[in-house]
Backbone as CSV, one residue per row, in Angstrom:
resi,resn,N_x,N_y,N_z,CA_x,CA_y,CA_z,C_x,C_y,C_z
1,MET,30.306,40.875,43.208,30.422,40.516,41.931,30.135,41.557,41.089
2,SER,31.454,41.525,40.235,31.067,42.738,39.152,30.159,42.672,38.529
3,GLU,29.681,43.724,37.601,28.484,43.668,36.718,29.322,43.566,35.366
4,TRP,30.649,43.478,35.499,31.178,43.451,33.886,31.972,41.972,33.778
5,LYS,31.892,41.227,32.773,32.893,40.131,32.511,34.033,40.919,31.798
6,ARG,35.101,40.650,32.205,36.401,41.351,31.471,37.119,40.287,30.955
7,MET,37.824,40.550,29.988,39.111,39.706,29.340,40.288,40.779,28.924
8,THR,41.386,40.711,29.733,42.407,41.420,29.531,43.575,40.421,28.986
9,LYS,44.403,41.005,27.961,45.494,40.300,27.008,46.612,41.330,27.241
10,GLU,47.829,40.911,27.141,48.934,41.593,26.869,49.182,41.317,25.407
11,ILE,49.333,42.470,24.681,49.501,42.555,23.266,50.469,43.656,23.087
12,PRO,51.257,43.940,21.719,51.989,44.730,21.202,51.052,46.118,21.048
13,PHE,51.316,47.235,21.075,50.692,48.447,21.024,49.705,48.561,19.628
14,GLU,50.630,48.090,18.460,49.905,48.191,17.085,48.802,46.964,16.782
15,ASN,48.725,46.253,17.919,47.322,45.204,17.880,46.188,45.584,18.605
16,LEU,46.344,46.866,19.419,44.999,47.067,19.908,44.197,47.351,18.986
17,ARG,42.815,47.377,19.512,41.794,47.684,18.603,41.983,49.121,17.686
18,THR,41.681,49.033,16.459,42.123,50.372,15.626,41.840,51.543,16.179
19,GLU,40.236,51.832,16.819,40.149,53.048,17.519,41.110,53.370,18.411
20,LEU,41.451,52.417,19.264,42.288,52.790,20.514,43.703,53.075,20.158
21,VAL,43.997,52.573,19.039,45.462,52.955,18.634,45.342,54.422,17.861
22,GLU,44.395,54.629,17.150,44.387,56.031,16.466,43.988,57.029,17.764
23,GLY,43.299,56.978,18.381,43.009,57.812,19.734,44.600,58.157,20.647
24,ILE,45.060,56.755,20.881,46.269,57.292,21.651,47.376,58.083,20.447
25,LYS,47.303,57.796,19.496,48.443,58.554,18.607,48.154,59.791,18.748
26,LYS,46.557,60.256,18.112,46.130,61.837,18.470,46.537,62.232,19.789
27,HIS,46.335,61.538,20.754,46.581,62.355,21.958,47.768,62.662,22.381
28,VAL,48.974,61.587,22.133,50.194,61.783,22.018,50.610,62.818,21.188
29,GLU,50.135,63.151,20.179,50.291,64.027,19.329,49.862,65.721,19.756
30,LYS,48.695,65.812,19.951,47.717,66.851,20.549,48.469,67.562,21.854
31,TYR,49.400,66.370,22.971,49.868,67.053,23.866,51.291,66.892,24.005
32,ASN,52.077,66.766,22.535,53.174,67.004,22.443,54.187,65.868,23.535
33,LEU,53.869,64.730,23.519,54.442,63.711,24.589,55.568,63.021,24.192
34,GLY,55.799,63.398,22.566,56.886,62.979,22.016,56.749,61.315,21.964
35,SER,58.195,60.818,21.694,58.284,59.347,21.104,57.808,58.268,22.071
36,ILE,57.280,58.675,23.036,56.615,57.626,24.021,56.239,56.288,23.659
37,LEU,55.469,56.426,22.462,54.978,55.048,21.919,56.064,53.988,22.003
38,ALA,57.310,54.411,21.469,58.401,53.918,21.189,58.994,52.952,22.141
39,GLU,58.595,53.772,23.704,59.354,53.205,24.946,58.326,52.358,25.601
40,THR,57.337,51.833,25.100,56.332,51.125,25.865,57.064,50.016,26.683
41,LEU,56.773,49.838,27.927,57.150,48.762,28.484,56.223,47.381,28.584
42,ILE,54.864,47.600,28.605,53.768,46.741,28.565,52.623,47.405,28.034
43,CYS,51.740,46.707,27.410,50.540,46.943,26.866,49.514,46.246,26.761
44,VAL,48.401,46.396,27.219,47.196,45.470,27.412,45.944,46.087,27.217
45,GLN,45.109,45.291,26.842,43.824,45.430,26.138,42.981,44.573,27.036
46,THR,41.621,45.503,27.446,40.650,44.615,28.332,39.297,44.906,27.322
47,ASP,38.601,43.782,27.377,37.296,43.989,26.664,36.329,43.671,27.652
48,SER,35.484,44.329,27.818,34.603,44.318,28.941,33.133,44.273,28.496
49,GLU,32.198,43.197,28.956,31.101,42.975,28.292,30.334,43.088,29.910
50,LYS,29.130,43.977,29.572,28.087,44.053,30.934,27.286,42.830,31.086
51,ILE,27.167,42.362,32.220,26.712,41.203,32.344,25.218,41.380,32.490
52,LYS,24.698,42.437,33.011,23.133,42.559,33.026,22.635,43.391,31.602
53,LYS,21.950,42.969,30.787,21.524,43.451,29.937,20.488,44.873,29.993
54,SER,21.202,45.637,29.258,20.328,46.940,29.125,18.929,46.868,29.401
55,LEU,18.160,47.956,29.493,16.832,48.096,29.362,15.961,47.646,28.378
56,PHE,16.666,48.252,26.970,15.961,47.557,25.639,17.223,46.268,25.291
57,GLY,17.497,45.379,25.934,17.928,44.258,25.525,19.375,44.177,25.043
58,GLY,19.808,45.400,24.615,20.911,45.286,23.928,22.424,44.881,25.234
59,THR,23.407,44.307,24.672,24.683,44.135,25.190,25.651,45.314,25.222
60,GLU,26.025,45.641,26.261,27.103,46.847,26.384,28.593,46.327,26.386
61,HIS,29.260,46.923,25.430,30.563,46.447,25.435,31.634,47.567,25.524
62,VAL,32.684,47.434,26.163,33.407,48.725,26.472,34.927,48.001,26.197
63,TYR,35.785,48.871,25.516,37.192,48.214,24.863,38.360,49.297,25.875
64,MET,39.307,48.839,26.275,40.265,49.559,26.773,41.771,49.132,26.331
65,GLY,42.470,50.159,26.193,44.013,49.664,25.730,44.951,50.560,26.700
66,ALA,45.878,49.922,27.384,46.627,50.931,28.152,48.157,50.409,27.885
67,ILE,48.906,51.750,27.853,50.566,51.400,27.948,51.130,52.120,29.048
68,LEU,51.993,51.442,29.295,52.910,51.858,30.247,54.451,52.183,29.712
69,THR,54.968,53.331,29.881,56.611,53.509,29.340,57.083,53.794,30.929
70,PRO,58.577,54.211,30.418,59.386,54.611,31.983,58.866,55.596,32.629
71,ARG,57.635,56.740,32.055,57.672,58.013,32.473,55.925,57.937,32.499
72,TRP,55.380,57.430,31.172,54.061,57.894,31.253,53.042,56.464,31.615
73,LEU,51.768,56.638,31.883,50.600,55.919,31.643,49.737,56.472,31.068
74,VAL,49.273,55.933,29.889,48.628,56.500,28.724,47.342,55.114,28.639
75,TRP,46.028,55.629,28.654,45.035,54.790,28.223,43.973,55.328,27.540
76,ALA,43.276,54.462,26.608,41.909,54.662,25.971,40.868,54.007,26.084
77,VAL,39.833,54.625,26.253,38.525,53.616,26.147,37.762,53.805,25.137
78,SER,36.662,52.858,24.534,36.034,52.972,23.350,34.577,52.169,23.541
79,GLU,33.678,52.692,23.273,32.416,52.091,23.334,31.772,52.241,21.985
80,PRO,30.910,51.259,21.649,30.516,51.454,19.967,29.831,52.742,19.727
81,LYS,28.928,53.220,20.519,27.963,54.546,20.296,28.670,55.817,20.977
82,ALA,29.978,55.746,21.263,30.791,57.021,21.714,32.471,57.224,21.273
83,GLN,32.650,58.471,21.606,33.728,58.747,21.064,34.719,58.224,22.025
84,THR,36.167,57.743,21.251,37.017,57.311,22.192,37.647,58.260,22.989
85,THR,37.899,57.902,24.296,38.415,58.679,25.244,39.793,58.167,25.570
86,VAL,40.642,59.351,25.604,42.130,59.161,26.016,42.665,59.743,27.110
87,LEU,43.296,59.220,28.176,43.772,59.912,29.298,45.222,59.630,29.617
88,SER,45.913,60.456,29.913,47.540,59.968,30.343,47.800,60.718,31.420
89,ALA,49.089,60.197,32.033,49.710,60.919,32.947,51.038,60.475,33.196
90,GLN,51.871,61.745,33.849,53.069,61.345,34.122,53.207,60.450,35.555
91,LEU,54.076,59.474,35.449,53.917,58.569,36.667,54.174,59.347,38.033
92,LYS,55.085,60.375,37.902,55.193,61.122,39.162,54.254,62.149,39.405
93,ASP,53.122,62.154,38.716,52.107,63.099,39.071,50.936,62.180,39.625
94,VAL,51.110,61.110,39.777,49.984,59.957,40.010,50.318,59.098,41.013
95,VAL,49.096,58.655,41.828,49.067,57.552,42.615,48.218,56.384,41.897
96,ALA,48.735,55.305,41.744,47.854,54.060,41.457,47.875,52.662,42.514
97,GLN,46.412,52.360,42.518,46.284,51.186,43.718,45.426,50.614,43.049
98,ASP,45.631,49.324,43.785,44.938,48.078,43.366,43.403,48.783,43.393
99,TYR,42.130,48.350,42.788,40.899,48.976,42.913,40.517,48.176,44.263
100,SER,40.523,46.907,44.144,39.951,46.171,45.377,40.539,46.871,47.123
101,GLN,41.651,47.619,46.943,41.833,48.161,48.051,41.350,49.578,48.399
102,THR,40.364,50.103,47.473,40.170,51.480,47.883,38.600,51.418,48.708
103,GLN,38.054,52.356,48.999,36.802,52.222,49.689,35.903,52.285,48.832
104,LEU,35.909,52.690,47.396,34.584,52.527,46.664,34.353,50.776,46.203
105,ALA,35.560,49.949,46.139,35.275,48.297,46.092,34.485,47.994,47.026
106,LYS,34.382,48.748,48.395,33.257,48.222,49.158,32.092,48.186,48.898
107,LEU,31.578,49.332,48.052,30.364,49.594,47.388,30.129,49.095,46.087
108,VAL,30.957,49.083,45.559,30.957,48.357,43.758,32.304,47.507,43.390
109,SER,31.878,46.225,43.493,32.726,44.888,43.323,33.196,45.141,41.902
110,ASP,34.636,45.384,41.580,35.205,45.015,40.376,36.812,45.076,40.395
111,SER,37.402,44.841,39.194,38.683,44.604,39.332,39.397,45.620,38.608
112,GLY,40.658,46.063,39.169,41.457,46.884,38.071,42.358,47.731,38.852
113,ILE,42.618,49.146,38.416,43.580,49.923,38.976,42.694,51.322,39.111
114,GLU,42.905,51.976,40.211,42.473,53.324,40.575,43.670,54.301,40.626
115,VAL,43.353,55.219,39.365,44.679,56.093,39.124,44.151,57.733,39.673
116,SER,44.769,58.132,40.593,44.246,59.517,41.153,45.962,60.459,40.949
117,GLY,45.435,61.574,40.588,46.620,62.787,40.541,46.263,63.595,39.528
118,ARG,47.445,64.164,38.867,47.153,65.260,37.810,47.358,64.505,36.544
119,PHE,46.151,64.463,35.646,46.661,63.815,34.110,46.809,65.110,33.423
120,THR,47.462,64.771,32.238,47.850,65.630,31.320,47.146,66.821,30.717
121,ASP,45.694,66.377,30.461,44.699,67.300,30.244,43.811,68.233,31.251
122,THR,44.582,68.158,32.767,43.819,68.852,33.629,44.595,69.465,34.380
123,SER,44.050,70.408,35.214,45.042,71.310,36.424,44.761,70.965,37.477
124,GLU,43.577,70.024,37.863,43.365,69.647,39.470,43.852,67.997,39.148
125,ASN,43.566,67.405,40.629,43.696,66.345,40.664,42.569,65.583,40.512
126,VAL,42.201,64.352,39.880,41.088,63.532,39.247,41.622,62.267,39.594
127,SER,40.549,61.326,39.649,40.610,59.754,39.563,39.944,59.048,38.372
128,ALA,40.631,57.892,37.912,40.246,57.384,37.188,40.397,55.837,37.294
129,PHE,39.408,54.977,36.801,39.403,53.418,36.977,39.725,53.148,35.413
130,ILE,40.745,52.025,35.630,41.233,51.198,34.807,40.812,49.502,35.110
131,GLY,39.657,49.218,34.355,39.396,48.117,34.231,40.014,46.859,33.824
132,LEU,40.465,46.029,34.833,40.921,44.805,34.304,40.404,43.512,34.650
133,ASP,40.771,42.355,34.291,40.091,40.698,34.789,41.330,40.567,35.868
134,GLU,41.496,39.395,36.213,42.145,38.804,37.196,43.309,38.116,36.629
135,SER,43.385,37.872,35.525,44.559,37.076,34.679,45.762,37.575,35.221
136,GLU,46.795,36.543,34.618,48.315,36.692,34.837,48.640,37.996,34.170
137,ALA,48.181,38.266,33.138,48.407,39.719,32.120,48.053,40.714,32.969
138,ALA,46.750,40.793,33.301,46.333,41.865,34.379,47.100,42.233,35.576
139,ASN,47.493,41.205,36.209,47.842,41.320,37.551,49.373,41.851,37.211
140,ARG,50.103,41.459,35.934,51.403,41.661,35.692,51.296,43.389,35.495
141,PHE,50.482,43.842,34.743,50.093,45.082,34.246,49.882,45.932,35.556
142,LYS,48.940,45.434,36.292,48.503,46.150,37.681,49.844,46.316,38.447
143,GLU,50.826,45.307,38.679,52.120,45.372,39.643,52.763,46.395,39.226
144,ARG,53.193,46.527,37.892,54.233,47.146,37.179,53.636,48.612,37.031
145,VAL,52.348,48.845,36.963,51.905,50.225,37.021,52.145,50.966,38.460
146,ILE,51.666,50.052,39.394,51.716,50.455,41.027,52.926,50.722,41.283
147,THR,54.122,49.864,41.192,55.517,49.960,41.270,56.124,51.148,40.636
148,ALA,55.748,51.346,39.194,56.467,52.553,38.582,55.892,53.936,39.085
149,THR,54.616,54.007,39.775,54.003,55.149,40.171,54.711,55.707,41.683
150,GLN,55.053,54.587,42.219,55.780,54.630,43.525,57.153,54.937,43.185
151,GLU,57.915,54.417,42.192,59.425,54.555,41.957,59.706,55.933,41.470
152,ALA,58.564,56.461,40.647,58.796,57.686,39.872,58.967,58.917,41.119
153,LYS,58.267,58.660,42.085,58.331,59.559,43.218,59.746,59.796,43.993
154,LYS,60.638,58.694,43.922,61.842,58.783,44.534,63.103,59.575,43.854
């Protein structure tokens, strides 16, 4: 069982949490990704709450917003006491798979997507996890990302 309670919903990009929208826009501008936000095929937001309380009794919340375009996957993660982190990758440069099919899933139970390859701001191959729940919206996003990364290599 996952340590996280997640809720994923499909929403328009501009309806993501403010810090996610601002972070993604700054990232797109910084890396000169052009008008990719106008090409969004699907956008989701996942709100995650850690099930187990922290040592000092507080609840941990993490918010993630992700967009898929015909050529790009861009996602942002924010936490109340940390700076928003944004990652992006051209679909042709990464492989996406259902997290449940990875080796790590045998050790750490969760649901989402594992993205591996070359991201916009790295020169080496890396991996990242995008947490999703198991709703229809999350599954639709997961399937579209996995298919899009496979198609981009043809």
